[in-house]
C-alpha positions in Angstrom: -1.2 -26.4 -36.5 -1.7 -30.0 -37.6 -4.3 -31.3 -40.1 -7.7 -30.6 -38.5 -10.1 -32.0 -41.0 -11.5 -34.6 -38.5 -10.9 -32.5 -35.3 -14.0 -31.1 -33.5 -14.3 -27.3 -33.7 -14.8 -25.0 -30.7 -15.9 -21.4 -30.5 -13.7 -18.9 -28.7 -15.0 -15.5 -27.6 -12.5 -12.7 -27.5 -12.3 -9.6 -25.2 -14.1 -7.4 -27.8 -17.0 -9.9 -28.0 -16.0 -11.3 -31.4 -15.8 -15.0 -31.9 -13.4 -17.3 -33.7 -13.7 -21.0 -34.6 -10.6 -23.2 -33.8 -9.9 -26.9 -33.8 -10.3 -28.4 -30.4 -6.8 -28.6 -28.8 -5.6 -25.4 -30.4 -3.4 -23.3 -28.0 -3.8 -19.7 -26.8 -1.0 -18.8 -29.2 -2.7 -20.5 -32.1 -5.7 -18.3 -31.3 -3.6 -15.2 -31.3 -1.8 -16.2 -34.6 -5.2 -16.8 -36.2 -5.9 -13.1 -35.6 -2.5 -11.9 -36.8 1.2 -12.9 -37.0 2.3 -9.9 -34.8 -0.2 -10.7 -32.1 0.9 -14.3 -32.1 4.5 -13.3 -31.6 3.6 -10.9 -28.8 1.4 -13.3 -26.9 2.9 -14.6 -23.6 -0.2 -16.1 -22.0 -3.9 -15.7 -21.6 -6.9 -15.9 -19.3 -9.8 -18.3 -19.9 -13.4 -17.5 -18.9 -12.3 -14.5 -16.9 -10.3 -16.5 -14.3 -7.6 -14.4 -12.5 -4.8 -16.8 -13.3 -2.7 -16.2 -16.3 -2.1 -19.4 -18.2 0.8 -20.5 -20.4 0.5 -19.5 -24.1 0.8 -23.3 -24.8 -2.4 -24.1 -22.9 -4.8 -26.1 -25.1 -8.4 -25.0 -25.6 -10.6 -28.0 -25.2 -14.1 -26.5 -25.2 -16.1 -23.4 -26.0 -14.7 -20.5 -23.9 -13.8 -16.9 -23.7 -10.1 -16.0 -23.9 -8.3 -12.8 -23.0 -5.0 -12.9 -24.8 -2.0 -11.5 -22.7 0.7 -9.7 -24.7 4.2 -8.8 -23.6 3.5 -5.1 -23.7 0.5 -5.3 -21.3 0.5 -5.0 -17.5 -0.3 -8.7 -17.2 2.5 -9.4 -19.8 4.9 -7.5 -17.6 4.2 -9.9 -14.8 5.1 -12.8 -17.1 8.3 -11.0 -18.2 9.4 -10.4 -14.6 8.7 -14.0 -13.7 10.9 -15.2 -16.6 13.5 -12.7 -15.6 13.6 -14.3 -12.1 14.4 -17.7 -13.7 17.1 -16.0 -15.9 18.6 -14.4 -12.7 18.6 -17.8 -10.9 20.3 -19.4 -13.9 23.0 -16.6 -13.9 23.6 -17.1 -10.2 24.0 -20.9 -10.6 26.5 -20.3 -13.3 28.5 -17.9 -11.0 28.0 -20.0 -7.9 27.2 -23.6 -8.8 26.8 -24.6 -5.1 23.8 -22.3 -4.6 20.5 -23.9 -3.6 17.4 -22.3 -5.2 14.3 -21.5 -3.1 11.6 -19.4 -4.7 11.6 -16.6 -7.3 8.3 -14.9 -8.0 7.3 -11.7 -9.8 6.2 -8.9 -7.5 4.6 -5.5 -8.0 7.7 -3.6 -9.1 9.9 -6.4 -10.3 11.0 -9.8 -9.0 13.3 -11.6 -6.6 15.0 -14.9 -6.0 15.8 -16.4 -2.6 19.0 -18.6 -2.6 21.0 -20.5 0.0 24.6 -19.8 -0.7 27.8 -19.8 1.4 29.2 -16.9 -0.5 27.8 -13.6 0.9 26.6 -11.7 -2.2 27.6 -8.0 -2.1 26.7 -5.0 -4.2 29.9 -5.6 -6.2 28.4 -8.9 -7.3 25.3 -7.4 -8.9 27.0 -6.2 -12.1 28.4 -9.8 -12.5 24.9 -11.2 -12.2 23.6 -8.7 -14.8 26.4 -9.6 -17.2 25.6 -13.3 -17.0 21.9 -12.6 -17.4 22.7 -10.6 -20.5 24.4 -13.6 -22.0 21.5 -15.9 -21.3 19.1 -13.3 -22.9 21.3 -12.9 -25.9 21.2 -16.6 -26.5 17.4 -16.4 -26.9 16.7 -20.0 -26.0 13.1 -21.2 -25.6 11.3 -21.7 -22.3 10.0 -25.2 -22.3 7.2 -26.5 -20.0 7.7 -30.0 -18.7 5.3 -32.1 -16.7 7.0 -34.4 -14.2 6.1 -37.2 -11.8 5.8 -35.7 -8.4 7.2 -38.5 -6.3 10.1 -39.3 -8.7 11.0 -35.6 -8.8 11.0 -35.4 -5.0 13.4 -38.3 -4.9 15.7 -36.6 -7.4 15.6 -33.4 -5.3 16.4 -35.2 -2.1 19.3 -37.1 -3.8 21.0 -33.8 -4.8 20.2 -32.1 -1.5 17.8 -29.7 -3.2 15.9 -29.3 0.1 13.8 -26.3 -0.8 12.4 -27.7 -4.0 11.8 -31.0 -2.3 9.9 -29.3 0.5 7.8 -27.3 -2.0 6.8 -30.4 -3.9 6.1 -32.4 -0.7 3.6 -29.7 0.2 1.6 -30.2 -3.0 -1.4 -32.5 -3.1 -0.7 -36.1 -4.3 -2.7 -35.6 -7.4 -1.3 -32.1 -8.2 0.2 -31.4 -11.6 3.9 -30.7 -11.2 5.7 -28.8 -13.9 9.2 -27.6 -14.5 10.3 -24.9 -16.9 13.6 -25.2 -18.8 15.7 -22.8 -20.9 19.2 -22.7 -22.2 18.6 -25.8 -24.2 17.8 -27.7 -21.0 20.8 -26.5 -19.1 18.6 -24.8 -16.5 15.4 -26.0 -15.0 13.2 -24.9 -12.1 10.1 -26.1 -10.4 7.4 -23.7 -11.6 3.8 -23.6 -12.7 4.5 -20.7 -15.0 3.6 -19.0 -17.2 6.8 -17.7 -19.0 7.6 -15.8 -22.1 8.4 -17.9 -25.2 12.1 -17.4 -25.0 14.8 -15.6 -22.9 15.1 -12.9 -25.6 11.7 -11.5 -24.6 13.4 -10.0 -21.5 14.7 -6.8 -23.2 15.2 -4.4 -20.2 16.2 -5.5 -16.7 18.2 -4.4 -13.7 19.5 -6.3 -10.7 18.9 -3.9 -7.8 19.7 -4.9 -4.3 20.3 -7.7 -1.7 18.3 -8.5 1.4 17.8 -11.3 3.8 14.7 -13.5 4.1 13.7 -16.4 6.2 12.7 -19.5 4.3 8.9 -19.3 4.1 8.9 -16.2 6.2 9.4 -18.2 9.4 12.1 -16.9 11.8 12.7 -20.4 12.9 14.0 -21.4 9.4 17.3 -20.7 7.7 18.0 -17.1 6.6 18.4 -17.0 2.8 19.8 -14.3 0.5 17.2 -12.5 -1.5 18.3 -10.8 -4.7 15.8 -8.2 -6.1 15.6 -7.0 -9.7 13.1 -5.5 -12.0 12.3 -5.8 -15.7 10.2 -3.9 -18.2 9.0 -4.3 -21.8 11.5 -1.8 -23.1 14.5 0.3 -21.9 12.5 3.6 -21.9 10.1 2.2 -19.3 13.0 0.8 -17.3 14.8 4.1 -17.2 11.6 5.9 -16.1 11.2 3.4 -13.3 14.8 3.8 -12.1 14.4 7.5 -12.2 11.4 7.2 -9.9 13.3 5.0 -7.6 16.1 7.5 -7.4 13.5 10.3 -6.6 11.9 8.0 -4.0 15.3 7.6 -2.3 15.5 11.4 -2.0 11.9 11.5 -0.6 12.3 8.6 1.8 10.3 9.6 4.8 12.8 8.1 7.2 15.6 10.3 5.7 13.5 13.4 5.5 12.0 12.8 9.0 15.5 13.2 10.5 16.6 16.1 8.2 13.4 18.1 8.8 13.3 17.3 12.6 10.0 15.6 12.5 10.5 12.2 14.1 13.0 9.5 14.9 13.1 5.8 15.8 15.2 4.1 18.5 15.7 0.5 19.5 14.7 1.4 23.1 11.1 1.4 21.8 11.0 -0.9 18.8 8.9 0.2 15.8 7.5 3.0 18.0 8.3 6.5 16.7 9.3 9.6 18.8 7.7 12.7 17.3 9.8 15.9 17.8 8.1 19.3 18.2 7.8 20.0 14.5 6.5 16.5 13.8 4.0 16.9 16.7 2.8 20.2 15.1 2.2 18.2 11.9 0.5 15.4 13.7 -1.8 17.7 15.7 -2.7 19.8 12.6 -3.8 16.7 10.8 -6.0 15.7 13.7 -7.4 19.2 14.0 -8.4 19.1 10.3 -10.2 15.8 10.8 -12.0 17.2 13.9 -13.2 20.2 11.8 -14.5 17.7 9.2 -16.2 15.7 12.0 -18.0 18.7 13.3 -19.5 19.4 9.8 -20.6 15.7 9.5 -22.2 15.2 12.9 -19.5 13.1 14.7 -19.1 13.0 18.5 -15.5 12.4 19.8 -14.9 10.0 22.7 -11.9 8.7 24.7 -11.8 5.0 25.6 -9.5 2.9 27.8 -6.2 1.4 26.6 -6.3 -1.9 28.5 -9.3 -4.3 28.7 -10.0 -7.6 30.3 -9.2 -10.3 27.8 -12.8 -11.5 28.0 -13.8 -8.5 25.9 -11.6 -9.7 23.1 -13.0 -13.3 23.4 -16.5 -11.9 23.0 -15.6 -9.6 20.1 -13.8 -12.4 18.2 -10.4 -10.6 18.2 -8.8 -13.2 20.5 -9.6 -16.1 18.2 -8.8 -14.2 15.0 -6.2 -11.5 15.9 -4.3 -12.6 19.1 -1.0 -13.0 17.3 -1.0 -9.3 16.7 -2.0 -8.3 20.2 0.0 -7.3 23.3 -1.1 -9.0 26.6 -0.5 -8.1 30.2 -1.7 -9.1 33.7 -3.6 -6.6 35.9 -4.7 -7.6 39.4 -4.3 -11.3 38.5 -6.6 -10.8 35.5 -5.4 -11.4 31.9 -5.8 -8.2 29.9 -4.9 -7.0 26.5 -3.8 -3.6 25.1 -6.4 -2.5 22.6 -5.4 -3.0 18.9 -8.6 -1.3 17.7 -11.4 0.8 19.1 -14.6 -1.0 17.9 -15.4 -3.2 20.9 -15.0 -0.1 23.3 -17.5 1.8 21.1 -20.1 -0.9 21.5 -20.0 -0.2 25.3 -20.5 3.5 24.7 -23.5 2.7 22.5 -24.9 0.4 25.2 -24.8 3.1 27.9 -28.3 4.2 27.0 -31.4 2.7 25.5 -31.3 3.9 21.9 -34.2 5.0 19.7 -34.3 5.0 15.9 -34.6 8.8 16.2 -31.0 8.9 17.6 -29.5 7.0 14.7 -27.2 7.2 13.0 -24.9 7.7 16.0 -21.4 8.6 14.7 -18.6 8.1 17.3 -15.0 9.2 16.6 -11.9 8.2 18.6 -8.2 9.2 18.2 -7.2 6.6 20.9 -3.8 5.1 20.8 -3.6 1.6 19.4 -1.0 -1.1 19.8 -0.4 -4.1 17.5 2.4 -6.5 17.4 4.1 -6.4 14.0 7.0 -8.7 13.4 10.3 -7.0 13.3 10.9 -8.1 9.7 7.9 -6.1 8.4 8.2 -2.9 10.5 9.3 0.1 8.5 9.7 3.7 9.4 6.2 5.2 10.0 4.5 3.0 7.5 4.5 -0.1 9.7 4.7 0.6 13.4 3.5 -1.1 16.7 1.9 2.0 18.3 -0.3 4.4 16.4 -3.4 6.4 16.2 -6.2 6.2 13.6 -8.7 8.8 12.5 -11.1 6.1 13.6 -14.9 6.2 13.8 -17.9 3.9 14.1 -21.4 4.6 12.9 -24.3 2.8 14.4 -27.2 3.0 12.0 -30.4 1.4 11.0 -30.2 -1.0 8.0 -32.0 1.5 5.7 -29.5 4.2 6.5 -26.5 2.2 5.1 -26.7 3.6 1.6 -26.9 7.3 2.8 -24.1 6.8 5.3 -21.7 5.2 2.9 -22.5 7.9 0.3 -21.6 10.5 2.9 -18.4 8.7 3.8 -17.4 8.5 0.1 -17.9 12.3 -0.1 -15.7 12.8 2.9 -13.0 10.6 1.5 -13.0 12.3 -1.8 -12.8 15.7 -0.1 -9.8 14.7 2.1 -7.8 13.0 -0.7 -8.4 15.9 -3.0 -7.1 18.3 -0.4 -3.8 16.4 -0.3 -3.7 16.1 -4.1 -4.2 12.4 -4.3 -5.9 12.7 -7.6 -6.0 9.0 -8.6 -8.0 6.5 -6.5 -8.7 2.8 -6.9 -11.5 1.1 -4.9 -11.6 -2.5 -3.8 -14.5 -4.5 -2.3 -13.0 -7.2 0.0 -15.3 -10.2 0.7 -15.5 -12.9 3.4 -12.2 -14.4 4.5 -11.7 -18.0 5.7 -11.3 -17.0 9.4 -14.6 -15.2 9.7 -17.3 -14.9 12.3 -21.1 -14.7 11.6 -23.6 -16.5 9.5 -23.7 -16.9 5.7 -26.9 -14.8 5.7 -25.2 -11.9 7.5 -22.2 -11.9 5.2 -24.3 -12.0 2.1 -26.3 -9.1 3.4 -23.2 -7.1 4.2 -21.4 -7.7 0.9 -24.5 -6.9 -1.1 -25.0 -3.7 0.9 -21.4 -2.4 0.2 -21.7 -3.4 -3.5 -25.0 -1.6 -3.9 -23.6 1.6 -2.2 -20.6 1.7 -4.6 -22.8 1.2 -7.6 -25.2 3.8 -6.4 -22.3 6.3 -6.3 -21.0 5.4 -9.7 -17.7 4.0 -8.4 -15.9 1.3 -10.4 -14.4 -1.3 -8.1 -12.5 -4.5 -8.1 -13.5 -7.5 -5.9 -10.8 -8.8 -3.6 -12.1 -12.3 -2.8 -11.5 -13.4 0.8 -9.7 -10.2 1.9 -12.4 -8.8 4.2 -12.1 -8.3 8.0 -13.0 -11.4 10.1 -16.2 -9.6 11.2 -17.4 -8.1 7.9 -16.6 -7.1 4.3 -14.9 -3.8 3.5 -14.3 -1.2 0.9 -10.6 -0.2 0.6 -9.5 3.1 -1.0 -6.1 3.1 -2.7 -4.4 6.3 -3.8 -1.4 6.9 -6.1 1.3 9.3 -4.9 3.4 11.7 -6.8 5.7 8.8 -7.8 2.8 6.7 -9.0 3.0 4.3 -6.1 -0.2 2.9 -4.7 -1.1 3.2 -1.0 -4.1 1.8 0.8 -5.5 4.5 3.0 -9.2 4.7 3.8 -11.6 1.8 4.6 -15.3 1.3 5.1 -16.4 -1.9 6.8 -19.9 -3.1 7.2 -20.5 -5.1 10.4 -23.6 -7.0 11.4 -21.7 -9.3 13.7 -20.4 -7.1 16.6 -23.8 -5.6 17.3 -25.1 -9.2 17.6 -22.2 -10.3 19.8 -22.7 -7.4 22.1 -26.5 -7.6 22.0 -27.0 -4.0 20.8 -30.4 -2.8 19.9 -32.6 0.2 19.2 -36.3 0.9 19.5 -37.8 1.0 16.0 -40.7 3.2 14.9 -43.2 0.3 15.5 -41.9 -0.1 19.1 -40.0 -3.3 18.4 -36.3 -3.8 19.4 -34.1 -4.2 16.4 -30.4 -4.6 15.8 -28.3 -1.7 14.4 -25.6 -2.1 11.8 -22.1 -1.0 12.7 -20.0 0.8 10.1 -16.3 0.9 10.8 -14.4 3.7 8.9 -11.1 5.5 8.7 -10.0 8.0 6.0 -6.4 8.8 6.7 -5.9 5.4 8.3 -3.0 5.4 10.8 -1.9 9.0 11.3 1.7 7.8 11.6 1.5 5.9 8.3 -0.3 8.8 6.6 2.5 11.2 7.6 5.1 8.8 6.2 3.2 8.6 2.9 2.6 12.4 2.8 6.3 13.2 3.4 7.2 11.1 0.4 4.2 12.4 -1.7 5.2 16.0 -1.1 8.9 15.5 -0.7 8.5 17.3 2.7 7.0 20.4 1.0 3.8 20.4 3.0 1.1 22.9 2.1 1.1 26.1 4.1 -1.9 25.2 6.3 -0.1 22.0 7.4 3.5 22.9 7.5 5.0 22.7 11.0 7.1 25.8 10.3 5.1 28.1 8.1 7.3 31.2 8.1 11.0 31.9 8.8 12.0 35.5 9.5 15.6 36.4 8.6 17.5 39.5 9.6 20.3 40.8 7.5 22.2 42.5 10.4 21.9 43.0 14.1 20.3 46.5 13.5 17.3 44.8 11.9 16.5 42.4 14.7 14.1 44.7 16.5 11.7 45.1 13.6 12.1 41.4 12.6 11.2 40.4 16.2 8.1 42.7 16.1 7.0 41.0 12.8 7.6 37.5 14.3 5.5 38.4 17.4 2.6 39.8 15.3 2.5 36.7 13.1 2.8 34.3 16.1 -0.1 36.2 17.8 -2.2 35.7 14.7 -1.6 31.9 14.9 1.1 31.6 12.2 3.8 29.0 13.1 6.8 31.2 13.0 10.6 30.7 13.4 13.5 33.2 13.2 17.1 33.2 12.1 19.0 36.1 13.6 22.4 34.4 13.4 25.5 36.0 12.0 25.5 33.8 8.9 25.3 35.3 5.5 21.8 36.1 4.2 22.2 33.8 1.3 23.1 30.9 3.6 20.1 31.6 5.8 17.7 31.6 2.8 19.3 28.3 1.6 18.8 26.8 5.1 15.1 27.8 5.0 14.7 26.3 1.5 16.3 23.0 2.7 13.9 23.0 5.7 11.0 23.2 3.2 9.6 26.4 4.9 6.8 27.8 2.7 7.7 31.5 3.2 10.8 33.3 4.2 10.6 37.0 5.2 13.8 38.9 4.9 14.3 42.1 6.9 17.0 44.7 6.0 17.5 48.4 6.3 14.9 49.5 3.9 12.3 47.1 5.4 13.0 48.6 8.8 12.5 52.1 7.6 9.3 51.3 5.7 8.1 48.8 8.2 7.8 46.1 5.5 9.2 42.7 4.7 10.7 41.1 1.6 8.7 38.0 0.9 10.1 34.8 -0.7 7.9 31.8 -1.3 9.1 28.2 -1.6 11.0 27.1 -3.6 12.6 30.4 -4.7 9.9 32.8 -5.8 10.4 36.5 -5.0 7.0 38.0 -4.1 8.5 41.4 -3.5 8.2 43.8 -0.6 4.9 43.7 1.4 3.5 45.4 4.4 3.0 43.4 7.6 -0.8 43.7 7.2 -0.7 42.4 3.6 1.5 39.5 4.7 -1.0 38.7 7.5 -3.9 38.8 5.1 -2.0 36.5 2.6 -1.3 33.9 5.3 -4.9 34.1 6.7 -6.2 33.4 3.2 -3.9 30.5 2.6 -4.8 29.0 6.0 -8.5 29.6 5.4 -8.6 28.1 2.0 -6.0 25.4 2.6 -4.6 26.3 -0.8 
């Protein structure tokens, strides 16, 4: 730092509440170095006054403020490392293919990517070449330099060299916007970017270039298709190796692969993004619904069935046409424009309105497993996790305003119970507030957002606010779980809605005889059944718990002489409700047992000569546990207990 004898002093508050005095104009890195040399070297950015945006470590502090220093070994620091790695990868690709045109290269959840326009079609064989070039750039350890430029002059430069993507990005910025470039390699590489970046290329210590995909410029199918190169980066090699091992395991658990291998479902272009569920997959599907119905009975829900196609006027009235029409399917019926329902909520308002309601009837809890249809672009559909036709464990609760807290508390209890059953042990909670394309008054939104926040606090739940991510008709609570591979999935949602009851003029007779407006709570726990099955396949690797497995038991005979007793066992178990299959083929016993293991069958019962004589079975439990010889009655009791306790 320079001589500061005449420079004004500012006070900076750190994350732990301590304060430091610094000369006005000191940078975030100066602050870190004033605490310690090692911290200064590790600092890659910072947040000022709790703002979500990570700022460059060179950012000057001009006033009293709070600063959260971001270091390279933190989660936020990892985002900065990955952003810098994307620039290094872009530099490497330009060195290999100088005619490439750069588009964008952000950090993403598990890594980074860069979109480029290049005549050469990049193949998997090119990825090691890109990595080698990146390694050279990193070894040079040149500084990342932040440069402010004149917007109009830079647009002219970009147009002169036919750098169409950067020119378009800059033209989309406001006239008075600050435009910055970042350079490294001693100025040999520069890219339009607001940052932040690590101090030098050497900070990127562990990286991997992973795969190639296609991407339309700005996600618009009318624009040019670009090549997207994905990579990832971590603070050290150990973390990178652990991540790559998880990716390898994820490949083995891919629900699309296991769905075919286990005979659960398939997809065909004849019905785009619409799965065919095979008998075993249908068993799984129905068992999930059955479990939710059992839960509904305990919690006072009433199940309904509602139509698939509605006059488009309904969707105008609900607000879906104005806010959701791009995701809807439309048709014409008797010269009337109609739409296939993308959600159940408007239909449930009609069920509520069939009777004059009293406060004594509320809360009214309506559940619906109706099939929904939403138009998803072909570029984002994926297996079961993003489809165009699906079913939700959907429900709507009509309640008085003073019942909101108790209903949400009950819902949180249901959600915890269900996720615990499937061993989703980690859960994150987000409160999403009013989006730009919303309906309803400021007063209604403030009331709804406050109601959800109060309910979460009353239940002792820590939550993160997602500003502007609510539904168009109301704020929501989203529940995100981590699977066995530590990947996050958004499952359940609770949405508080004062708007639809008003739009559909719903009311109830209050205790004082006046007519009042109910509140509508939208909720789902599993979310889409299709999507949940896809997630569950990958979470369990296809090893479903006994109560849920589409094939619970496989009975194997050693020889033809043993088939009669094996058939009797199979019939007895099937009569008791156990989902049973048999393998009486001429294959070797070891091969039959291996086939059952590959099919992820929880139990295999082997019948040979001794078992026939003693009227017993040899019991093997997944993956390869020998439970010994048991009587038929003992096996039935074991299976009954597993089914009853859902162990």
